[in-house]
C-alpha positions in Angstrom: -25.9 -6.9 -19.6 -24.0 -10.1 -19.5 -20.3 -9.9 -19.8 -18.9 -13.0 -21.4 -15.3 -12.1 -22.0 -13.3 -10.5 -19.2 -11.2 -7.5 -20.1 -7.5 -7.4 -19.3 -8.3 -5.1 -16.4 -10.9 -7.4 -14.9 -8.4 -10.3 -15.2 -5.7 -8.3 -13.4 -8.2 -7.3 -10.7 -9.1 -11.0 -10.1 -5.5 -12.3 -10.4 -3.8 -9.7 -8.2 -2.6 -11.1 -4.8 -1.0 -9.7 -1.7 2.6 -10.8 -1.8 3.8 -10.9 1.9 6.8 -13.2 1.7 9.0 -15.1 -0.7 10.6 -12.1 -2.3 13.5 -12.6 -4.7 16.8 -10.6 -4.5 15.8 -8.5 -7.5 16.1 -4.8 -6.5 13.0 -2.6 -6.7 14.2 0.5 -8.5 13.1 4.0 -7.5 12.5 4.7 -11.2 10.0 1.8 -11.4 8.1 3.0 -8.4 8.0 6.5 -9.8 6.7 5.2 -13.2 4.0 3.2 -11.5 3.0 6.2 -9.3 2.8 8.5 -12.3 -0.3 6.4 -13.5 -1.6 5.4 -10.0 -2.1 9.1 -9.0 -4.9 9.4 -11.6 -7.2 7.9 -9.0 -10.5 9.8 -8.3 -9.9 12.6 -5.8 -12.5 15.0 -4.5 -11.8 18.6 -5.3 -8.6 17.5 -7.0 -6.9 17.6 -3.6 -4.6 14.7 -4.4 -4.0 14.3 -0.7 -1.1 11.8 -0.9 2.7 12.0 -0.7 5.3 9.2 -0.6 8.5 8.2 1.1 10.4 5.5 -0.8 12.9 3.3 1.1 15.0 1.1 -1.2 16.9 -2.0 -0.2 20.1 -0.1 0.5 18.4 2.1 3.1 16.0 -0.5 4.5 18.3 -1.8 7.3 18.8 1.7 8.7 15.1 2.5 8.3 14.0 -0.8 9.9 16.3 -0.4 12.9 14.9 3.2 13.5 11.3 2.2 13.2 11.8 -1.0 15.3 13.4 1.1 18.0 9.9 2.7 18.7 8.7 -0.7 19.9 9.3 -2.2 23.4 12.8 -3.7 23.6 11.6 -7.3 23.6 9.8 -6.7 20.2 12.5 -4.7 18.5 14.5 -7.5 16.8 11.3 -9.1 15.5 10.0 -5.8 14.1 13.4 -5.1 12.5 13.6 -8.5 10.8 10.0 -8.0 9.6 10.7 -4.6 8.1 13.7 -6.0 6.3 11.7 -8.8 4.6 10.6 -6.8 1.5 12.9 -5.4 -1.1 11.6 -1.9 -0.6 8.9 0.0 1.3 6.7 2.8 0.0 5.3 4.9 2.9 2.0 6.5 1.9 1.1 9.6 3.7 -2.1 11.6 3.3 -3.3 15.1 4.4 -5.7 15.0 7.3 -8.2 17.8 7.1 -10.3 18.6 10.2 -13.6 18.2 8.4 -14.7 14.5 8.7 -16.2 14.6 5.2 -12.9 15.8 3.6 -11.0 13.3 5.8 -13.2 10.4 4.4 -12.8 11.7 0.9 -9.0 12.0 1.2 -8.8 8.4 2.7 -11.0 7.1 -0.1 -8.8 8.8 -2.8 -5.6 7.5 -1.2 -6.9 4.0 -0.9 -8.0 4.1 -4.6 -4.5 5.4 -5.6 -2.9 2.5 -3.6 -5.2 0.0 -5.4 -4.2 1.6 -8.8 -0.5 1.2 -7.8 -1.0 -2.4 -6.7 -2.7 -3.4 -10.0 0.0 -1.6 -12.1 2.7 -3.3 -10.1 1.1 -6.7 -10.6 1.3 -6.2 -14.3 5.1 -6.0 -13.9 5.4 -9.0 -11.6 6.1 -6.7 -8.7 4.6 -8.0 -5.5 2.8 -5.5 -3.2 1.1 -5.7 0.2 -0.4 -2.7 2.1 0.6 -3.0 5.8 -1.1 -1.1 8.6 1.0 -2.3 11.5 0.9 -0.4 14.9 4.0 1.7 14.0 2.0 3.7 11.4 0.0 5.1 14.3 3.0 5.8 16.6 3.8 9.6 17.0 7.5 8.6 17.3 7.4 7.1 13.8 5.6 10.1 12.5 8.3 12.3 13.9 11.0 10.0 12.6 9.6 10.2 9.1 8.9 13.9 9.2 5.1 13.4 8.9 3.4 16.7 9.7 0.8 17.2 12.4 -2.0 17.4 9.8 -0.9 14.2 8.0 -1.5 10.5 8.5 0.6 7.5 7.6 -1.9 5.4 5.6 0.4 2.5 5.4 3.7 0.9 4.6 3.4 -0.7 1.2 5.9 -3.6 1.1 7.4 -4.2 -2.3 9.3 -7.1 -3.9 9.6 -9.3 -6.9 8.5 -12.9 -6.4 8.7 -16.3 -8.2 5.7 -18.1 -6.6 2.2 -16.5 -6.7 0.3 -16.6 -3.4 -2.7 -18.9 -3.3 -6.0 -17.5 -4.6 -8.5 -16.9 -1.8 -12.2 -16.9 -2.9 -14.5 -14.0 -2.3 -17.9 -14.2 -0.6 -20.4 -14.5 -3.4 -21.8 -11.1 -4.5 -25.3 -12.5 -4.0 -24.6 -12.6 -0.3 -23.6 -9.0 -0.2 -26.0 -7.3 -2.6 -29.5 -6.1 -2.0 -31.8 -3.9 -4.0 -33.7 -1.0 -2.4 -37.4 -1.0 -3.1 -39.1 2.1 -2.1 
């Protein structure tokens, strides 16, 4: 099969970028995030566990949130981390259930990552920039406590959100031919 015309979905997948900086002042509304998540949660999920939950931090609450998370760092890093966490217009904290069985843990992580990708693509359609961040604070027990993350839960990432005017530069992928082999028994 040779696909000559790319679908809208294929185009969005190829055009989507990580938007890390250059956000405008346009507010990311909770309603918009909820609407995007309503579709994003249709990601594949083993056993229909739907292992995710979300904590939304809007621009109005970001300064307080950033200060509290930054306070978990050594004093000499706190201002840098606070400034960094205040860069986006909003943050969506993605949290997943952590089962004890490794197989289920892997399945939950895969489902949550798929859901984040769905969210990212849907956001891109609306010119909402997204970047999935896994900075050290997501692993800090003090941050888990601060955000009321249960013992059997994991912070998968802080998803930084913001509208943008200038698209980030396209970065090419390694050709598929370099990554694809066929098993011959």
